[in-house]
N, C-alpha and C positions, 0 to 999 in steps of 0.2 A: 337626500336621506339614505344610507345603505341598504339594500336590499333585504339583510337579515334582520335590519332594526325593524323595518316596515312590516315584517314577519311576525315579529315581537308585541308590537302593539296592534296589528289585526286580530292575532291570538288572545289578547289582553281585552281586546274591547268586546270580542264573542263571548268569551268569557262571562264578562258583565253583564250580555243578554241575558246569556242561556237561566245567570243566575236572577234576574230579575224577572224571565219567565216563569224558571222555578217559583220563586213565592209568590207570584201572582197566581198561579195555580193552585199555592197553597191555599191562600185566603177565598180563592175561591171555589175550592172543595168544603170547608169549614160551613160557606153561607148556603152550598147546595146539601149540604147534610139538612138542612130544613123540611128539603122536597123528596130527596132521592133514600132520604136515612141511610144504612151502612151502605149501601150500593156506592154511593160517593167516593169513598174510602178506594176502591178497586179502578174508579176512574183518575183518583189521584195516582197511583201505581203504574197506572200503565204510562200516564203523566211522565213521571219520573224515569220509567224506562225508556218512553220514545226522546227525551230529553237525554237520557246518560248513552244512548246511541250516536245521537245528531254530535255528543261533543268529543266522545270515540273516534268517530268519523274525521269531524276536524282534527283532530290532534294528530291521527294519522299523516293524513296532506302534509299538514305543519311539520311534523319530523321527517319526511321525504324529501320537502322543499330544503329544510335547514340542511340535510345529509349533504343533497344538490349541491348545495351555495357552499358548505364546506369542502367538498372536491372541485371548485371551480376557484375558490380562495386561494386552497392546496396547489393547484396547478399552477395558479399564476406565481406563489411565493418561492414552489421550489423551483421554476423555471428562471426564476431571477436575481433568486436568493441565496449566496455560498454557504457551506454549511459550516457552523464552529463548534470546537467542543466545548464545553460549560468546565467550571473551574472542578466541579465533583467529578466528572469526567463519567458520569455513569449514563451522558444523554448523548453520545458522539453522531447520533444522527439528527439532533435538533437544529430547526431551520426557523429564523427571524421570519415570525408571521405576525400580518396585522388583527389588530384587536376585534374585526369582523370576522377571521378566519381563522381556522388551526386545524395541523394533522391531528389525523383521530387518534389518541395518546396508545390504543391498545398496536395500531402496529409498528410504533415506535418501540413499544413494549415487547413486541414480538421479536419484532429485528434485535433487540440489544440481547435477549435469552439465545437464539438462534446461532450469533452471528460467530461465538467461537465453533462452534463445529461446522458450519459452513465453512469457516474460513482455514481449519485443520484439512475439510476435504479437498477441498482448492488444492491446496499445499499438496497432498500425497498426487492430485492427480497431477501437477506439472512434475514433480520430480518420478514419478512413474513414466511419464511420457519418455523420459530420456533414456530409461532402461534399453541397450542393446538386445535386439528382436522385438520389441513391441511394434512397430509399423510392420513388421511382415507379419505377426501372430496374428491384428487386426485384421489385416487385408484377406486371411482364410476363413474369415469369419463374417463379412459383410457382403451385402450381394454388388457386383459389378454393376456402376451405372446408376447409383444412388448416394453417389457421393462417398462411397466406400474406399477411394483411394487419399480420403485426408484424415490422416491419423486422430487429428487433433479433433475433428467433429464423430470420427468413431470410436474413440474412448470415452467422448463427452456421450454420447449413446448409452452406454452400457452404464457410465455413471446413471443418466438420469433416469434409466427404465428400472434402477434400482431404486432409486431414491422414489419415484413415483410407487411404486409399488409397496413399500415401508409407510409411505402416505395413508395409501389406500387402507391399508389394513389398520393402520390407527385411526381409522375415520376421519381421515382429513383430507379428502378429496382435492385434489390440485385446480383451484379457477382464482381465476382473480376476481371473484367477489368473496372471498375469504381471506383474512388477511393471515391465517395458518402457513398459508403457501408461500410467504414471503424466502422460505428460507430453500424452495425449490426454486422460484424464481429468483433469487440470487445465485445458486448455482449455475442455473439456464446460462445467464447474463455473464458470468463469469468463463466458464467449462467450455460456451460453444463462441467465443471470442477472444482473440489474439492481441486483447489491446494490450496497452504501456500502462504502465508500473501508476503513472498519476490517474487514472480511473477512478473515477467516486463510485465505486458501486452501491455504495447506500443512496446516493441522490439518483440513479439510474435505479433501483430498485422500485422507491417511490413514485418515478415517472412512469415504472411501468402500471403500477397499481390505479394513476391517477390518470392514465390516458386512455388505459384499457383495449393499445392497440396491439397487442402483441397475439399473434395466431396462433394461441397456446392449445386449440382444440384438437387440431392434426395432430401436431405431436404429442397428444397425450395417447391419441388413437394408436400413433406407431409406439410408442415407447411398451404399452400394452400388449402390440402384436409381437413384440420382441422376445418381454416376459414371458408370455402366455407359452412358447417354447420348455418351459420349465416345468409346469405343472405335471406332467409324468414320474420326472425323476426324485420330486422333493425335495431338491436343492431350491434355498431361496435366494442368492444372489447371482444374475447375471457375471459380473465379475467371476465369480470363484469358479462356474461352469466351465469358462473359457481359460481362465488364468491358473487353475489349480495346478497343473503338473510345470509352468512355465516359471512361478516362485512361488510355493507355499508361503513364504516371509510375506511378502504382499498381501498375499490373500486373506492371512491371518490380521494384518493391521487394519485393511480392508474393512473386513468386517465388522474389526473392534471399535471404527470410525463409525458403520451405520449403523452398531449401536447405539452410540453416542450422541448421533442423528435423531434415532427414535428417541429417546428418552426426553432431549430437550425438544420435541416436536411434541410427544405426549404428553409436556408439564409447560407448553406454552401458554397454556391459560390459567395456569395455575390449580387445575386441577387433573386428578387420574384416575381416569373410570375403570370398572372391573375391566371390559374388556382390552382396554390401552393394559390395563397391570398385567394382565393374563399372555401380549402379545408379546409383553416386552422378556416374560419370562419364557416364553417359547421360543424367542431370539436369543436370549441366554443359554438356553440348552442346547442350542442347534450350534450357536459359535466356541461352545465349551468341547461339542462331539467334535468339532474340525472334522470331519468327515469330505472324503471323497467325493465329488460327485457322480451318480449313478448313472447319468447321461455320458455320453462320451464327447468329449468338448467339440468333434469334429464335427456334427449332428446340427451346433449351433447357427443360425443364419441369421444375420440380423439387418437391416437397413435403416437407413439415417433417411432423415426428414428434417429439410429447409426450416428453422424460424423466421418468419416476415415479422418485421415493424411498420406500419403504415407502409406497408404494401412493399418495402426493402428491407435485402436481406441485413438480418440481423448484426453483423459484424459491422457494415456499413452505416447501419442507423447507431451502433454505439460510437463508433469513430466518429460519428457528427455529432453528436452529443456532447462526449468528451471533450472537455473546453483544454486550449492552447496554454500550454505551463508560459505565461506572461512573463515569469522570470526569467525565461531563455532569452538570452541577448543575442543568440544565433542557432545556428546550424551544426552539424556535425562538421564541416568543414572549416566553419571558424575556429572550434577547438584546436584543428587541425594546423591551422593557419598560425595559432598562436606557438604552439610547439616549434612550428618553423623557422619561427620570427625570434628562437632564444637564440644564445651565442652559445654555439659549441652544443657539447654533451651529443655528441654523434652518435654515440652506441646507446646513450636513452633512448633516442628519439626512433631509431630503430626498432629497438624491443618494444615503445608505449606502438608504434605504428603497427606492429607485427601483432601485437595483441588487440588493438583495436578493432584491424580487419578480420580478425580469430570472430571475434562478437558480430560483426556486422554479418558474417557469411551464417553463422548459427543461429541468426536471429531469422535470415531469410528462409534457412530450412528447417527452424521449426513451422512457420508460415506455411511451409509446403507437406507437413506432414512426416519429416523423414524423422529418425532419430535422431535425438543430439545427448553427444554425452553429457555431464553436470561437469559444472565450471566453477570453479573457487575464482570470486572477484576479487578476495584481499591480497595483499602485496607487501613483497616485502622491497624496502628503497636502503641501502646500502652504500656508505661511500661517508668520506669527510665533509666537515662543517662545511657553509657556504657553497654546494654543488649544484644548489636550484631543485632541491628534493621538495620544500615546501611550494615552491611553484611547479612542478609536473604533477604534485599531488591535485593541485587544485585544477590543473588542465584535466585529471584523470575522473575528476569527478564530472565534468562539463559534460564527458565524453560518455560517462556509462548514464548519466542524465537524458543524453539529447538518443541513448541510443534504449532507451526505456526500460535499461536494467534498475534507474534510483530516479523516485519523483522530483524532488528538488535539487539533489547534485550539489547543495552546497559543502562546503569544507568546514568540519570544527576540529581545531588544534589543542592539542592536552600533552603535557607533561608527568612527571610522577604527582610534582603538586596539584596537579587538579584531580589526580584520579584517587589518592591515598590520604587517610585521615591518620591524627594521632592517637584514635581510641578504639578497642574494639567493639565491632561490629557498625561504626562509622565510614569504613572505606566502601562496604558495599551501597550504601546509599549514596554517598558522593561517587562512585563512579556511577551506578546506573543513571543519576540526574544530567553526568555527561552524556554518556552515550546515547540520553532521550532526545537531547539536544541534536544528536548526530543524526538522528533517524531519518531516510530516505535520502540520506546523504553519505559523506564520507568523511570517518574518524581518522584523523591523522595523530597517531601516536611517538612524539619525539624521544630519542632516546631509551625507547619502550625496554629495554635491559637491564636499567635501572628499577624496575619494578621487580625483580628478585632479588634482591638483597637478602643475605642469610644473615641479618645482625639481628638480635631476640628483639620482643617486641615491633616486628618489620610486620607490618600489615598487607605489604605488596602482593604477598600472596592471593591473598581476597578478593585484591584488585582483578587480578588474572582470573581468576575462578569466576569472577562475576562478568567478565570482560568476554569469556569462551560460552558461557550459558547465553547470554543476550545475542552473539556471534549466532547460535544456533538456533534460538527462539526468534531471532529478527530476521533471520536471515537474507528474506526478502526487500528487506528494509535498509540494509546497512553494509556496506563496504569499510575495513578496518585496512590500514596501511599502518606499518611499523617501520621507524625508519632509526640508524644507529651507525656507527665506526662497522665496519664490515666485521671483522672478527667476533666481535663482542654481540653484536647482533645476531649471527648464525651461532654463535654460542648458546646464547639464548634460547631461539626457536629450536633446534636440536634438542636443551634439555627437559623441553615439556612434550608428552606424544600430542597434550591437544593443543599446539602450537603448531607443532610441526605437521599437524594434519589437515591444518587449516591453509598455515601460508610455507606454499609450495611454489611460486611464481616469485625468482628475485630479481630485481634490476640494481646492476652495479651504477654508482655513479661517479666515474673518474675526475682526477686531478684538473682543474684547467689547465691551458697553455701559457704560457710567458703572452703569445699575442692574443689569445681569448680574451684573459686578463687585461690588457690594454682596449683591448675592443668596450669591455665592460666599462671601463675608464670613460672612455669617449662616450659613452652613452650616456652617464652620469654630467658628462660637462653637457650634452646638447639639452637633456631633460629638463637643467637648472640653469640653463640661458649661463652658461660659462666657455671661456677660450682660449687656447695657448698657441704660443708659436710651437717652431722647429725644435726649438732648442729647449724647450719647457717640455714637449712630446718626449726628443731624447732624455732627459730628466728624469721623464715619469719613468718610460721603459727600465733605466738603467733602477730603480728602485722598485718595481716589478721585478726585474732579474735576480737582483741580491735576494731579495724575501724569497724567491724562487728555489733558490739557489741553495740558502740554508734553511728551508722547509723540514719541518719533520710531522709526523703522522696528525697531528693537530692542526697544521695548517688550516688557515682560514678560509682560501680561495675567495669567494666571490665577498666573502664578510671583509678581508684584507684590503680589497678593492675599496669597500664604501670607507671602510675606517683610514684608508690612505688619502681618500677624497676629501674627508671633514677635514684631517689635520690639516692636507693644502690649503681649504679653503680659510682657517683656521690663522693659517700662516698669511693668509692673503690681506685678512681682514686688520693686524695686529698691521702688517706694512703700511696700508694705506691709512688705516685712523693717526698714523704720525703726518700727514701732509694737510697742510695749512689749509687747504679748503677742497672739502672731500667732495664738491658738487661737479667738481673741474677733473677728476679724474676716472680713470673707466674705471669700474667695480665687477669688472667682468672679467676680463684679464688676467688669467695666470702667466708667473714669470718663473724662471730655473731658480730664483731662489726661494721661490714658492715651496717646492720640493728637496731645499738641504734639511 
């Protein structure tokens, strides 16, 4: 019998025993009234009080055991069961649990409430870290020898110092004993570890509260010492004290994010106390005044403190706890090998390898704490049909996944028909549905310029506006590649400032040469178990040469070869069907007549 069920049976039994004792006492007191008189009622009151104390003690011990069992069950489930989103979409942290144990609903509720603010702060952190000069600025304010050479650790220390200060002011001191600290724990994990995009942060937050083996106490002490330097200045934010002159716009955005986080934290339990309201009003006035800190920034000196998990550095622990992406068929090298195996496309391969190398180096620079310029991953593929644009897009998706840019790295292909509806208001719904399916992967839109038709009652512009908004809102989860004819796609991008600012990396796909088209044809023969002699080979080359010589700007390239192959094997089928005994003929051999 499960331990929790045993506890429940024990509680029911003890309750029955106490009830019987109480009833027996009542009847006993009634008898004693004949002997003791009214004093008997005093004895009854004392008996009731004793029974109530014993019952309360038993109930308290039961609740402690019950809570411990819930934590044990949660520990088992959170380590073995993947998270699943519900149809309602309101419980993205839900986890399948056994009937004997479930996650405390308050933790799930609090994580849901605080998650938008945490995500906004984490995104701002990543963006600000790429600003030119941030790493050098941080080095001026961190003590040498305490991790002050790592911009990632240094900037996270500033953010966490301010978050810890705000939490204390709101009466929510940071502790793993209170679920209100889930926002701080989530930010600590996100900002202190350079984990890949596939990291399940919600799972790690739950593990942190269950295991309680993160050395959070020493971290809090260090954060409080850092922030205490502002006591004399009247400034509230360590970030503002250091970066007010460096980037006033960033400081204003940061303070607004801190207010949003404070408001979410104050209302996390659904109740606003007078002290919380008073602090939020004070914070609002402080942000509105937006004054320059009185303390000179050069006077601020901070120190970082290593956070450990089970006596292991937090970064290493998160890497171990982050599940390997099982959908990934191989490594970065495999994606590059797929690229190399393609026929032709030498200039395209060179562009892709260059971009691939750039991303790898930027990842390494980020790990070492250097400033990294903001990078746009969106691409424009231009060229005629059949030049391998979709194939290269699929390889790019794998490269993005393997480099940690995208969590899944799948490819979703779309055209105008998939994005544009025939009625007002329906296009945005249709476009959002396609984009949702592409999140954590690549959205590939072929002939994207067809979205900008100028005909009356055309809703293509609505699709473009929706796409641009989602590219900004989901910039960490979505890469978009648009493709089409060279002139049309360039004109399309340049006609819209929103598009031109996001799509600034072009890859031109040249037409295949005659030899490359012949290689593609031979590849189809090998793939589908066909063969041909020298005469048929010369006939194949002659067909390709004629097509290339007479081609226009709509030439199909690889598609032309596939169409040629299909026509050739159809002619072979007609030729062989006339044989009296089809079982005795070679059904894999192609002849010159099949190319006529």
